[in-house]
PDB file of N, CA, C and O in Angstrom:
ATOM      1  N   MET A   1      -7.662  17.126  76.387  1.00  0.00           N
ATOM      2  CA  MET A   1      -6.346  17.032  75.776  1.00  0.00           C
ATOM      3  C   MET A   1      -6.452  17.459  74.307  1.00  0.00           C
ATOM      4  O   MET A   1      -7.423  17.139  73.621  1.00  0.00           O
ATOM      5  N   SER A   2      -5.448  18.176  73.851  1.00  0.00           N
ATOM      6  CA  SER A   2      -5.434  18.702  72.487  1.00  0.00           C
ATOM      7  C   SER A   2      -5.127  17.602  71.482  1.00  0.00           C
ATOM      8  O   SER A   2      -4.474  16.609  71.805  1.00  0.00           O
ATOM      9  N   GLU A   3      -5.606  17.794  70.266  1.00  0.00           N
ATOM     10  CA  GLU A   3      -5.261  16.867  69.194  1.00  0.00           C
ATOM     11  C   GLU A   3      -3.863  17.134  68.660  1.00  0.00           C
ATOM     12  O   GLU A   3      -3.302  16.302  67.947  1.00  0.00           O
ATOM     13  N   PHE A   4      -3.292  18.293  69.001  1.00  0.00           N
ATOM     14  CA  PHE A   4      -1.951  18.628  68.560  1.00  0.00           C
ATOM     15  C   PHE A   4      -0.903  18.103  69.534  1.00  0.00           C
ATOM     16  O   PHE A   4      -1.078  18.174  70.750  1.00  0.00           O
ATOM     17  N   ALA A   5       0.171  17.582  68.993  1.00  0.00           N
ATOM     18  CA  ALA A   5       1.311  17.224  69.829  1.00  0.00           C
ATOM     19  C   ALA A   5       2.069  18.488  70.217  1.00  0.00           C
ATOM     20  O   ALA A   5       2.627  18.583  71.310  1.00  0.00           O
ATOM     21  N   LEU A   6       2.079  19.460  69.301  1.00  0.00           N
ATOM     22  CA  LEU A   6       2.821  20.697  69.517  1.00  0.00           C
ATOM     23  C   LEU A   6       2.085  21.857  68.876  1.00  0.00           C
ATOM     24  O   LEU A   6       1.595  21.746  67.752  1.00  0.00           O
ATOM     25  N   GLU A   7       2.010  22.971  69.592  1.00  0.00           N
ATOM     26  CA  GLU A   7       1.466  24.208  69.046  1.00  0.00           C
ATOM     27  C   GLU A   7       2.362  25.368  69.475  1.00  0.00           C
ATOM     28  O   GLU A   7       2.682  25.521  70.654  1.00  0.00           O
ATOM     29  N   MET A   8       2.748  26.160  68.521  1.00  0.00           N
ATOM     30  CA  MET A   8       3.428  27.419  68.787  1.00  0.00           C
ATOM     31  C   MET A   8       2.493  28.498  68.258  1.00  0.00           C
ATOM     32  O   MET A   8       2.156  28.496  67.074  1.00  0.00           O
ATOM     33  N   LYS A   9       2.073  29.412  69.111  1.00  0.00           N
ATOM     34  CA  LYS A   9       1.072  30.410  68.732  1.00  0.00           C
ATOM     35  C   LYS A   9       1.628  31.818  68.879  1.00  0.00           C
ATOM     36  O   LYS A   9       2.124  32.204  69.937  1.00  0.00           O
ATOM     37  N   ASN A  10       1.532  32.578  67.788  1.00  0.00           N
ATOM     38  CA  ASN A  10       1.909  33.996  67.785  1.00  0.00           C
ATOM     39  C   ASN A  10       3.329  34.241  68.295  1.00  0.00           C
ATOM     40  O   ASN A  10       3.562  35.174  69.063  1.00  0.00           O
ATOM     41  N   ILE A  11       4.265  33.413  67.874  1.00  0.00           N
ATOM     42  CA  ILE A  11       5.651  33.544  68.333  1.00  0.00           C
ATOM     43  C   ILE A  11       6.309  34.731  67.636  1.00  0.00           C
ATOM     44  O   ILE A  11       6.347  34.812  66.409  1.00  0.00           O
ATOM     45  N   THR A  12       6.820  35.638  68.441  1.00  0.00           N
ATOM     46  CA  THR A  12       7.552  36.795  67.935  1.00  0.00           C
ATOM     47  C   THR A  12       8.912  36.843  68.605  1.00  0.00           C
ATOM     48  O   THR A  12       9.026  36.679  69.820  1.00  0.00           O
ATOM     49  N   LYS A  13       9.942  37.070  67.801  1.00  0.00           N
ATOM     50  CA  LYS A  13      11.317  37.210  68.317  1.00  0.00           C
ATOM     51  C   LYS A  13      12.004  38.321  67.552  1.00  0.00           C
ATOM     52  O   LYS A  13      12.060  38.316  66.323  1.00  0.00           O
ATOM     53  N   ARG A  14      12.530  39.281  68.312  1.00  0.00           N
ATOM     54  CA  ARG A  14      13.272  40.397  67.733  1.00  0.00           C
ATOM     55  C   ARG A  14      14.717  40.334  68.194  1.00  0.00           C
ATOM     56  O   ARG A  14      15.010  39.975  69.334  1.00  0.00           O
ATOM     57  N   PHE A  15      15.601  40.684  67.294  1.00  0.00           N
ATOM     58  CA  PHE A  15      16.999  40.932  67.605  1.00  0.00           C
ATOM     59  C   PHE A  15      17.267  42.382  67.221  1.00  0.00           C
ATOM     60  O   PHE A  15      16.460  42.980  66.508  1.00  0.00           O
ATOM     61  N   PRO A  16      18.373  42.963  67.670  1.00  0.00           N
ATOM     62  CA  PRO A  16      18.645  44.348  67.248  1.00  0.00           C
ATOM     63  C   PRO A  16      18.613  44.470  65.717  1.00  0.00           C
ATOM     64  O   PRO A  16      19.342  43.779  65.005  1.00  0.00           O
ATOM     65  N   LEU A  17      17.768  45.348  65.247  1.00  0.00           N
ATOM     66  CA  LEU A  17      17.606  45.661  63.818  1.00  0.00           C
ATOM     67  C   LEU A  17      16.966  44.547  62.994  1.00  0.00           C
ATOM     68  O   LEU A  17      16.870  44.678  61.774  1.00  0.00           O
ATOM     69  N   VAL A  18      16.518  43.443  63.629  1.00  0.00           N
ATOM     70  CA  VAL A  18      15.943  42.326  62.876  1.00  0.00           C
ATOM     71  C   VAL A  18      14.696  41.795  63.590  1.00  0.00           C
ATOM     72  O   VAL A  18      14.727  41.522  64.790  1.00  0.00           O
ATOM     73  N   LEU A  19      13.609  41.655  62.845  1.00  0.00           N
ATOM     74  CA  LEU A  19      12.422  40.956  63.322  1.00  0.00           C
ATOM     75  C   LEU A  19      12.491  39.552  62.737  1.00  0.00           C
ATOM     76  O   LEU A  19      12.146  39.340  61.574  1.00  0.00           O
ATOM     77  N   ALA A  20      12.940  38.594  63.546  1.00  0.00           N
ATOM     78  CA  ALA A  20      13.203  37.241  63.049  1.00  0.00           C
ATOM     79  C   ALA A  20      11.918  36.430  62.881  1.00  0.00           C
ATOM     80  O   ALA A  20      11.763  35.728  61.881  1.00  0.00           O
ATOM     81  N   ASN A  21      11.011  36.512  63.824  1.00  0.00           N
ATOM     82  CA  ASN A  21       9.717  35.823  63.763  1.00  0.00           C
ATOM     83  C   ASN A  21       8.642  36.833  64.132  1.00  0.00           C
ATOM     84  O   ASN A  21       8.759  37.525  65.143  1.00  0.00           O
ATOM     85  N   ASP A  22       7.596  36.921  63.318  1.00  0.00           N
ATOM     86  CA  ASP A  22       6.535  37.896  63.533  1.00  0.00           C
ATOM     87  C   ASP A  22       5.189  37.181  63.630  1.00  0.00           C
ATOM     88  O   ASP A  22       4.550  36.907  62.614  1.00  0.00           O
ATOM     89  N   LYS A  23       4.768  36.881  64.851  1.00  0.00           N
ATOM     90  CA  LYS A  23       3.472  36.240  65.119  1.00  0.00           C
ATOM     91  C   LYS A  23       3.328  34.923  64.356  1.00  0.00           C
ATOM     92  O   LYS A  23       2.333  34.702  63.667  1.00  0.00           O
ATOM     93  N   VAL A  24       4.316  34.066  64.485  1.00  0.00           N
ATOM     94  CA  VAL A  24       4.341  32.790  63.769  1.00  0.00           C
ATOM     95  C   VAL A  24       3.482  31.756  64.499  1.00  0.00           C
ATOM     96  O   VAL A  24       3.571  31.621  65.719  1.00  0.00           O
ATOM     97  N   ASP A  25       2.659  31.034  63.755  1.00  0.00           N
ATOM     98  CA  ASP A  25       1.907  29.885  64.265  1.00  0.00           C
ATOM     99  C   ASP A  25       2.473  28.630  63.612  1.00  0.00           C
ATOM    100  O   ASP A  25       2.732  28.605  62.409  1.00  0.00           O
ATOM    101  N   PHE A  26       2.660  27.592  64.420  1.00  0.00           N
ATOM    102  CA  PHE A  26       3.166  26.317  63.908  1.00  0.00           C
ATOM    103  C   PHE A  26       2.533  25.216  64.746  1.00  0.00           C
ATOM    104  O   PHE A  26       2.681  25.201  65.968  1.00  0.00           O
ATOM    105  N   SER A  27       1.836  24.303  64.101  1.00  0.00           N
ATOM    106  CA  SER A  27       1.159  23.210  64.813  1.00  0.00           C
ATOM    107  C   SER A  27       1.494  21.883  64.166  1.00  0.00           C
ATOM    108  O   SER A  27       1.623  21.787  62.946  1.00  0.00           O
ATOM    109  N   VAL A  28       1.633  20.869  64.988  1.00  0.00           N
ATOM    110  CA  VAL A  28       1.927  19.517  64.513  1.00  0.00           C
ATOM    111  C   VAL A  28       0.941  18.560  65.176  1.00  0.00           C
ATOM    112  O   VAL A  28       0.863  18.485  66.402  1.00  0.00           O
ATOM    113  N   TYR A  29       0.192  17.831  64.354  1.00  0.00           N
ATOM    114  CA  TYR A  29      -0.681  16.780  64.879  1.00  0.00           C
ATOM    115  C   TYR A  29       0.164  15.595  65.315  1.00  0.00           C
ATOM    116  O   TYR A  29       1.266  15.384  64.808  1.00  0.00           O
ATOM    117  N   LYS A  30      -0.351  14.838  66.242  1.00  0.00           N
ATOM    118  CA  LYS A  30       0.320  13.604  66.657  1.00  0.00           C
ATOM    119  C   LYS A  30       0.558  12.718  65.439  1.00  0.00           C
ATOM    120  O   LYS A  30      -0.348  12.511  64.631  1.00  0.00           O
ATOM    121  N   GLY A  31       1.765  12.199  65.307  1.00  0.00           N
ATOM    122  CA  GLY A  31       2.109  11.303  64.216  1.00  0.00           C
ATOM    123  C   GLY A  31       2.589  11.990  62.944  1.00  0.00           C
ATOM    124  O   GLY A  31       3.016  11.314  62.008  1.00  0.00           O
ATOM    125  N   GLU A  32       2.528  13.320  62.890  1.00  0.00           N
ATOM    126  CA  GLU A  32       2.971  14.034  61.697  1.00  0.00           C
ATOM    127  C   GLU A  32       4.473  14.291  61.728  1.00  0.00           C
ATOM    128  O   GLU A  32       5.095  14.347  62.788  1.00  0.00           O
ATOM    129  N   ILE A  33       5.027  14.442  60.547  1.00  0.00           N
ATOM    130  CA  ILE A  33       6.415  14.863  60.379  1.00  0.00           C
ATOM    131  C   ILE A  33       6.398  16.090  59.482  1.00  0.00           C
ATOM    132  O   ILE A  33       5.736  16.094  58.445  1.00  0.00           O
ATOM    133  N   HIS A  34       7.121  17.126  59.876  1.00  0.00           N
ATOM    134  CA  HIS A  34       7.153  18.365  59.115  1.00  0.00           C
ATOM    135  C   HIS A  34       8.577  18.736  58.747  1.00  0.00           C
ATOM    136  O   HIS A  34       9.530  18.331  59.412  1.00  0.00           O
ATOM    137  N   ALA A  35       8.707  19.499  57.694  1.00  0.00           N
ATOM    138  CA  ALA A  35       9.969  20.129  57.318  1.00  0.00           C
ATOM    139  C   ALA A  35       9.697  21.618  57.162  1.00  0.00           C
ATOM    140  O   ALA A  35       8.754  22.012  56.475  1.00  0.00           O
ATOM    141  N   LEU A  36      10.513  22.438  57.793  1.00  0.00           N
ATOM    142  CA  LEU A  36      10.419  23.882  57.611  1.00  0.00           C
ATOM    143  C   LEU A  36      11.399  24.272  56.521  1.00  0.00           C
ATOM    144  O   LEU A  36      12.595  23.996  56.619  1.00  0.00           O
ATOM    145  N   VAL A  37      10.889  24.909  55.489  1.00  0.00           N
ATOM    146  CA  VAL A  37      11.749  25.325  54.384  1.00  0.00           C
ATOM    147  C   VAL A  37      11.522  26.807  54.121  1.00  0.00           C
ATOM    148  O   VAL A  37      10.442  27.344  54.367  1.00  0.00           O
ATOM    149  N   GLY A  38      12.550  27.444  53.623  1.00  0.00           N
ATOM    150  CA  GLY A  38      12.448  28.855  53.289  1.00  0.00           C
ATOM    151  C   GLY A  38      13.821  29.420  53.014  1.00  0.00           C
ATOM    152  O   GLY A  38      14.840  28.750  53.181  1.00  0.00           O
ATOM    153  N   GLU A  39      13.822  30.655  52.594  1.00  0.00           N
ATOM    154  CA  GLU A  39      15.064  31.328  52.260  1.00  0.00           C
ATOM    155  C   GLU A  39      15.919  31.551  53.503  1.00  0.00           C
ATOM    156  O   GLU A  39      15.427  31.505  54.630  1.00  0.00           O
ATOM    157  N   ASN A  40      17.208  31.793  53.275  1.00  0.00           N
ATOM    158  CA  ASN A  40      18.092  32.183  54.375  1.00  0.00           C
ATOM    159  C   ASN A  40      17.531  33.448  55.011  1.00  0.00           C
ATOM    160  O   ASN A  40      17.126  34.382  54.319  1.00  0.00           O
ATOM    161  N   GLY A  41      17.517  33.459  56.333  1.00  0.00           N
ATOM    162  CA  GLY A  41      17.021  34.628  57.047  1.00  0.00           C
ATOM    163  C   GLY A  41      15.524  34.650  57.246  1.00  0.00           C
ATOM    164  O   GLY A  41      14.984  35.638  57.744  1.00  0.00           O
ATOM    165  N   ALA A  42      14.834  33.573  56.865  1.00  0.00           N
ATOM    166  CA  ALA A  42      13.373  33.544  56.997  1.00  0.00           C
ATOM    167  C   ALA A  42      12.905  33.331  58.437  1.00  0.00           C
ATOM    168  O   ALA A  42      11.741  33.586  58.747  1.00  0.00           O
ATOM    169  N   GLY A  43      13.797  32.865  59.324  1.00  0.00           N
ATOM    170  CA  GLY A  43      13.435  32.678  60.732  1.00  0.00           C
ATOM    171  C   GLY A  43      13.232  31.235  61.150  1.00  0.00           C
ATOM    172  O   GLY A  43      12.781  30.975  62.266  1.00  0.00           O
ATOM    173  N   LYS A  44      13.558  30.287  60.274  1.00  0.00           N
ATOM    174  CA  LYS A  44      13.349  28.860  60.588  1.00  0.00           C
ATOM    175  C   LYS A  44      14.182  28.425  61.800  1.00  0.00           C
ATOM    176  O   LYS A  44      13.659  27.831  62.743  1.00  0.00           O
ATOM    177  N   SER A  45      15.463  28.722  61.761  1.00  0.00           N
ATOM    178  CA  SER A  45      16.349  28.311  62.860  1.00  0.00           C
ATOM    179  C   SER A  45      15.994  29.024  64.156  1.00  0.00           C
ATOM    180  O   SER A  45      16.074  28.437  65.235  1.00  0.00           O
ATOM    181  N   THR A  46      15.603  30.287  64.050  1.00  0.00           N
ATOM    182  CA  THR A  46      15.189  31.028  65.247  1.00  0.00           C
ATOM    183  C   THR A  46      13.965  30.385  65.873  1.00  0.00           C
ATOM    184  O   THR A  46      13.912  30.217  67.091  1.00  0.00           O
ATOM    185  N   LEU A  47      12.975  30.021  65.056  1.00  0.00           N
ATOM    186  CA  LEU A  47      11.763  29.389  65.585  1.00  0.00           C
ATOM    187  C   LEU A  47      12.093  28.076  66.291  1.00  0.00           C
ATOM    188  O   LEU A  47      11.585  27.810  67.380  1.00  0.00           O
ATOM    189  N   MET A  48      12.942  27.257  65.674  1.00  0.00           N
ATOM    190  CA  MET A  48      13.301  25.984  66.292  1.00  0.00           C
ATOM    191  C   MET A  48      14.184  26.185  67.522  1.00  0.00           C
ATOM    192  O   MET A  48      14.120  25.389  68.459  1.00  0.00           O
ATOM    193  N   SER A  49      14.996  27.221  67.533  1.00  0.00           N
ATOM    194  CA  SER A  49      15.805  27.527  68.720  1.00  0.00           C
ATOM    195  C   SER A  49      14.919  27.960  69.882  1.00  0.00           C
ATOM    196  O   SER A  49      15.244  27.689  71.038  1.00  0.00           O
ATOM    197  N   ILE A  50      13.817  28.622  69.595  1.00  0.00           N
ATOM    198  CA  ILE A  50      12.844  28.965  70.642  1.00  0.00           C
ATOM    199  C   ILE A  50      12.195  27.696  71.171  1.00  0.00           C
ATOM    200  O   ILE A  50      12.047  27.528  72.382  1.00  0.00           O
ATOM    201  N   LEU A  51      11.811  26.811  70.275  1.00  0.00           N
ATOM    202  CA  LEU A  51      11.189  25.549  70.695  1.00  0.00           C
ATOM    203  C   LEU A  51      12.145  24.722  71.548  1.00  0.00           C
ATOM    204  O   LEU A  51      11.713  24.021  72.464  1.00  0.00           O
ATOM    205  N   TYR A  52      13.421  24.798  71.258  1.00  0.00           N
ATOM    206  CA  TYR A  52      14.421  24.008  71.983  1.00  0.00           C
ATOM    207  C   TYR A  52      14.974  24.728  73.222  1.00  0.00           C
ATOM    208  O   TYR A  52      15.762  24.146  73.967  1.00  0.00           O
ATOM    209  N   GLY A  53      14.576  25.974  73.448  1.00  0.00           N
ATOM    210  CA  GLY A  53      15.001  26.679  74.645  1.00  0.00           C
ATOM    211  C   GLY A  53      16.326  27.411  74.527  1.00  0.00           C
ATOM    212  O   GLY A  53      16.860  27.885  75.530  1.00  0.00           O
ATOM    213  N   LEU A  54      16.867  27.511  73.312  1.00  0.00           N
ATOM    214  CA  LEU A  54      18.108  28.266  73.135  1.00  0.00           C
ATOM    215  C   LEU A  54      17.839  29.762  73.123  1.00  0.00           C
ATOM    216  O   LEU A  54      18.675  30.547  73.570  1.00  0.00           O
ATOM    217  N   TYR A  55      16.675  30.167  72.612  1.00  0.00           N
ATOM    218  CA  TYR A  55      16.209  31.553  72.639  1.00  0.00           C
ATOM    219  C   TYR A  55      14.867  31.584  73.340  1.00  0.00           C
ATOM    220  O   TYR A  55      14.166  30.574  73.409  1.00  0.00           O
ATOM    221  N   GLN A  56      14.513  32.749  73.860  1.00  0.00           N
ATOM    222  CA  GLN A  56      13.200  32.961  74.441  1.00  0.00           C
ATOM    223  C   GLN A  56      12.412  33.868  73.511  1.00  0.00           C
ATOM    224  O   GLN A  56      12.932  34.879  73.037  1.00  0.00           O
ATOM    225  N   ALA A  57      11.174  33.516  73.250  1.00  0.00           N
ATOM    226  CA  ALA A  57      10.310  34.359  72.419  1.00  0.00           C
ATOM    227  C   ALA A  57      10.014  35.654  73.168  1.00  0.00           C
ATOM    228  O   ALA A  57       9.916  35.668  74.395  1.00  0.00           O
ATOM    229  N   ASP A  58       9.875  36.736  72.414  1.00  0.00           N
ATOM    230  CA  ASP A  58       9.464  37.998  73.019  1.00  0.00           C
ATOM    231  C   ASP A  58       7.973  37.967  73.345  1.00  0.00           C
ATOM    232  O   ASP A  58       7.522  38.616  74.288  1.00  0.00           O
ATOM    233  N   SER A  59       7.220  37.213  72.563  1.00  0.00           N
ATOM    234  CA  SER A  59       5.800  37.010  72.845  1.00  0.00           C
ATOM    235  C   SER A  59       5.349  35.729  72.166  1.00  0.00           C
ATOM    236  O   SER A  59       6.022  35.202  71.280  1.00  0.00           O
ATOM    237  N   GLY A  60       4.197  35.241  72.599  1.00  0.00           N
ATOM    238  CA  GLY A  60       3.643  34.012  72.063  1.00  0.00           C
ATOM    239  C   GLY A  60       3.619  32.913  73.105  1.00  0.00           C
ATOM    240  O   GLY A  60       4.126  33.076  74.215  1.00  0.00           O
ATOM    241  N   LYS A  61       3.015  31.780  72.729  1.00  0.00           N
ATOM    242  CA  LYS A  61       2.846  30.656  73.656  1.00  0.00           C
ATOM    243  C   LYS A  61       3.188  29.349  72.968  1.00  0.00           C
ATOM    244  O   LYS A  61       3.036  29.204  71.755  1.00  0.00           O
ATOM    245  N   ILE A  62       3.655  28.396  73.771  1.00  0.00           N
ATOM    246  CA  ILE A  62       3.956  27.058  73.281  1.00  0.00           C
ATOM    247  C   ILE A  62       3.149  26.061  74.099  1.00  0.00           C
ATOM    248  O   ILE A  62       3.088  26.141  75.326  1.00  0.00           O
ATOM    249  N   PHE A  63       2.525  25.109  73.385  1.00  0.00           N
ATOM    250  CA  PHE A  63       1.759  24.056  74.028  1.00  0.00           C
ATOM    251  C   PHE A  63       2.297  22.704  73.583  1.00  0.00           C
ATOM    252  O   PHE A  63       2.555  22.495  72.398  1.00  0.00           O
ATOM    253  N   VAL A  64       2.466  21.795  74.523  1.00  0.00           N
ATOM    254  CA  VAL A  64       2.853  20.415  74.230  1.00  0.00           C
ATOM    255  C   VAL A  64       1.727  19.531  74.739  1.00  0.00           C
ATOM    256  O   VAL A  64       1.406  19.541  75.928  1.00  0.00           O
ATOM    257  N   ASN A  65       1.125  18.762  73.828  1.00  0.00           N
ATOM    258  CA  ASN A  65      -0.031  17.921  74.159  1.00  0.00           C
ATOM    259  C   ASN A  65      -1.130  18.717  74.859  1.00  0.00           C
ATOM    260  O   ASN A  65      -1.761  18.231  75.798  1.00  0.00           O
ATOM    261  N   GLY A  66      -1.351  19.945  74.391  1.00  0.00           N
ATOM    262  CA  GLY A  66      -2.424  20.781  74.912  1.00  0.00           C
ATOM    263  C   GLY A  66      -2.097  21.538  76.179  1.00  0.00           C
ATOM    264  O   GLY A  66      -2.918  22.321  76.657  1.00  0.00           O
ATOM    265  N   GLU A  67      -0.923  21.324  76.731  1.00  0.00           N
ATOM    266  CA  GLU A  67      -0.541  21.965  77.991  1.00  0.00           C
ATOM    267  C   GLU A  67       0.457  23.083  77.719  1.00  0.00           C
ATOM    268  O   GLU A  67       1.467  22.869  77.049  1.00  0.00           O
ATOM    269  N   LYS A  68       0.171  24.292  78.245  1.00  0.00           N
ATOM    270  CA  LYS A  68       1.087  25.413  78.054  1.00  0.00           C
ATOM    271  C   LYS A  68       2.393  25.116  78.773  1.00  0.00           C
ATOM    272  O   LYS A  68       2.396  24.686  79.927  1.00  0.00           O
ATOM    273  N   VAL A  69       3.511  25.351  78.075  1.00  0.00           N
ATOM    274  CA  VAL A  69       4.821  25.094  78.653  1.00  0.00           C
ATOM    275  C   VAL A  69       5.703  26.330  78.513  1.00  0.00           C
ATOM    276  O   VAL A  69       5.477  27.184  77.655  1.00  0.00           O
ATOM    277  N   SER A  70       6.698  26.402  79.365  1.00  0.00           N
ATOM    278  CA  SER A  70       7.705  27.446  79.302  1.00  0.00           C
ATOM    279  C   SER A  70       9.048  26.752  79.114  1.00  0.00           C
ATOM    280  O   SER A  70       9.570  26.132  80.041  1.00  0.00           O
ATOM    281  N   ILE A  71       9.596  26.859  77.927  1.00  0.00           N
ATOM    282  CA  ILE A  71      10.843  26.159  77.608  1.00  0.00           C
ATOM    283  C   ILE A  71      11.981  27.170  77.744  1.00  0.00           C
ATOM    284  O   ILE A  71      12.286  27.903  76.803  1.00  0.00           O
ATOM    285  N   VAL A  72      12.599  27.201  78.911  1.00  0.00           N
ATOM    286  CA  VAL A  72      13.606  28.214  79.220  1.00  0.00           C
ATOM    287  C   VAL A  72      15.029  27.771  78.899  1.00  0.00           C
ATOM    288  O   VAL A  72      15.952  28.586  78.887  1.00  0.00           O
ATOM    289  N   ASN A  73      15.202  26.476  78.639  1.00  0.00           N
ATOM    290  CA  ASN A  73      16.532  25.976  78.277  1.00  0.00           C
ATOM    291  C   ASN A  73      16.373  24.590  77.643  1.00  0.00           C
ATOM    292  O   ASN A  73      15.301  23.990  77.719  1.00  0.00           O
ATOM    293  N   PRO A  74      17.438  24.087  77.020  1.00  0.00           N
ATOM    294  CA  PRO A  74      17.338  22.778  76.358  1.00  0.00           C
ATOM    295  C   PRO A  74      16.984  21.623  77.304  1.00  0.00           C
ATOM    296  O   PRO A  74      16.371  20.650  76.866  1.00  0.00           O
ATOM    297  N   ASN A  75      17.345  21.703  78.564  1.00  0.00           N
ATOM    298  CA  ASN A  75      16.982  20.628  79.499  1.00  0.00           C
ATOM    299  C   ASN A  75      15.469  20.489  79.639  1.00  0.00           C
ATOM    300  O   ASN A  75      14.943  19.378  79.713  1.00  0.00           O
ATOM    301  N   VAL A  76      14.778  21.623  79.674  1.00  0.00           N
ATOM    302  CA  VAL A  76      13.314  21.590  79.732  1.00  0.00           C
ATOM    303  C   VAL A  76      12.764  20.956  78.455  1.00  0.00           C
ATOM    304  O   VAL A  76      11.860  20.123  78.514  1.00  0.00           O
ATOM    305  N   ALA A  77      13.306  21.349  77.303  1.00  0.00           N
ATOM    306  CA  ALA A  77      12.856  20.781  76.030  1.00  0.00           C
ATOM    307  C   ALA A  77      13.066  19.269  76.010  1.00  0.00           C
ATOM    308  O   ALA A  77      12.173  18.523  75.610  1.00  0.00           O
ATOM    309  N   ILE A  78      14.218  18.827  76.432  1.00  0.00           N
ATOM    310  CA  ILE A  78      14.519  17.395  76.433  1.00  0.00           C
ATOM    311  C   ILE A  78      13.555  16.649  77.344  1.00  0.00           C
ATOM    312  O   ILE A  78      13.090  15.562  77.000  1.00  0.00           O
ATOM    313  N   ASN A  79      13.253  17.224  78.504  1.00  0.00           N
ATOM    314  CA  ASN A  79      12.290  16.593  79.410  1.00  0.00           C
ATOM    315  C   ASN A  79      10.895  16.505  78.795  1.00  0.00           C
ATOM    316  O   ASN A  79      10.103  15.637  79.164  1.00  0.00           O
ATOM    317  N   LEU A  80      10.597  17.401  77.860  1.00  0.00           N
ATOM    318  CA  LEU A  80       9.318  17.365  77.141  1.00  0.00           C
ATOM    319  C   LEU A  80       9.393  16.500  75.887  1.00  0.00           C
ATOM    320  O   LEU A  80       8.450  16.452  75.097  1.00  0.00           O
ATOM    321  N   LYS A  81      10.535  15.813  75.711  1.00  0.00           N
ATOM    322  CA  LYS A  81      10.777  14.936  74.560  1.00  0.00           C
ATOM    323  C   LYS A  81      10.912  15.720  73.253  1.00  0.00           C
ATOM    324  O   LYS A  81      10.511  15.259  72.184  1.00  0.00           O
ATOM    325  N   ILE A  82      11.488  16.916  73.373  1.00  0.00           N
ATOM    326  CA  ILE A  82      11.791  17.745  72.206  1.00  0.00           C
ATOM    327  C   ILE A  82      13.302  17.752  72.041  1.00  0.00           C
ATOM    328  O   ILE A  82      14.032  18.116  72.964  1.00  0.00           O
ATOM    329  N   GLY A  83      13.766  17.354  70.876  1.00  0.00           N
ATOM    330  CA  GLY A  83      15.196  17.354  70.589  1.00  0.00           C
ATOM    331  C   GLY A  83      15.481  18.219  69.382  1.00  0.00           C
ATOM    332  O   GLY A  83      14.573  18.598  68.641  1.00  0.00           O
ATOM    333  N   MET A  84      16.753  18.525  69.192  1.00  0.00           N
ATOM    334  CA  MET A  84      17.150  19.343  68.055  1.00  0.00           C
ATOM    335  C   MET A  84      18.478  18.846  67.524  1.00  0.00           C
ATOM    336  O   MET A  84      19.420  18.615  68.282  1.00  0.00           O
ATOM    337  N   VAL A  85      18.543  18.683  66.216  1.00  0.00           N
ATOM    338  CA  VAL A  85      19.797  18.372  65.538  1.00  0.00           C
ATOM    339  C   VAL A  85      20.211  19.637  64.812  1.00  0.00           C
ATOM    340  O   VAL A  85      19.507  20.097  63.913  1.00  0.00           O
ATOM    341  N   HIS A  86      21.332  20.196  65.187  1.00  0.00           N
ATOM    342  CA  HIS A  86      21.788  21.453  64.605  1.00  0.00           C
ATOM    343  C   HIS A  86      22.355  21.214  63.212  1.00  0.00           C
ATOM    344  O   HIS A  86      22.974  20.181  62.959  1.00  0.00           O
ATOM    345  N   GLN A  87      22.145  22.163  62.314  1.00  0.00           N
ATOM    346  CA  GLN A  87      22.581  21.966  60.944  1.00  0.00           C
ATOM    347  C   GLN A  87      24.091  21.990  60.808  1.00  0.00           C
ATOM    348  O   GLN A  87      24.632  21.384  59.884  1.00  0.00           O
ATOM    349  N   ASN A  88      24.777  22.669  61.698  1.00  0.00           N
ATOM    350  CA  ASN A  88      26.234  22.731  61.656  1.00  0.00           C
ATOM    351  C   ASN A  88      26.783  22.046  62.900  1.00  0.00           C
ATOM    352  O   ASN A  88      27.118  22.706  63.883  1.00  0.00           O
ATOM    353  N   PHE A  89      26.872  20.759  62.855  1.00  0.00           N
ATOM    354  CA  PHE A  89      27.383  20.014  64.005  1.00  0.00           C
ATOM    355  C   PHE A  89      28.585  19.178  63.571  1.00  0.00           C
ATOM    356  O   PHE A  89      28.770  18.873  62.392  1.00  0.00           O
ATOM    357  N   MET A  90      29.382  18.823  64.555  1.00  0.00           N
ATOM    358  CA  MET A  90      30.563  18.027  64.263  1.00  0.00           C
ATOM    359  C   MET A  90      30.690  16.984  65.373  1.00  0.00           C
ATOM    360  O   MET A  90      31.106  17.297  66.489  1.00  0.00           O
ATOM    361  N   LEU A  91      30.330  15.755  65.056  1.00  0.00           N
ATOM    362  CA  LEU A  91      30.423  14.694  66.040  1.00  0.00           C
ATOM    363  C   LEU A  91      31.848  14.191  66.196  1.00  0.00           C
ATOM    364  O   LEU A  91      32.254  13.776  67.281  1.00  0.00           O
ATOM    365  N   VAL A  92      32.604  14.228  65.108  1.00  0.00           N
ATOM    366  CA  VAL A  92      33.988  13.740  65.111  1.00  0.00           C
ATOM    367  C   VAL A  92      34.861  14.803  64.456  1.00  0.00           C
ATOM    368  O   VAL A  92      34.515  15.319  63.393  1.00  0.00           O
ATOM    369  N   PRO A  93      35.982  15.131  65.075  1.00  0.00           N
ATOM    370  CA  PRO A  93      36.867  16.119  64.440  1.00  0.00           C
ATOM    371  C   PRO A  93      37.343  15.625  63.078  1.00  0.00           C
ATOM    372  O   PRO A  93      37.435  14.418  62.858  1.00  0.00           O
ATOM    373  N   PRO A  94      37.654  16.562  62.142  1.00  0.00           N
ATOM    374  CA  PRO A  94      38.108  16.149  60.806  1.00  0.00           C
ATOM    375  C   PRO A  94      39.420  15.373  60.866  1.00  0.00           C
ATOM    376  O   PRO A  94      39.937  14.954  59.831  1.00  0.00           O
TER     377      PRO A  94
END
């Protein structure tokens, strides 16, 4: 079993005319808390959308507790105990 709770290895995602993530590695040890920070357009939301199954990576691998996983939609992510809070959400109408 891996010491990492989560590993994203060599994640690449392209959109028309945009390379959003280029061979990104992201690892989290068990018990750690991370914040992804960067400029607008740096690929933070795209990377997390891949982890949550909203987008599919063009290449790369994701491991949860050392096991390779294929997160094809948010239901798979939720079953793996991966959640996402979107930055622009509205729980109650204004």
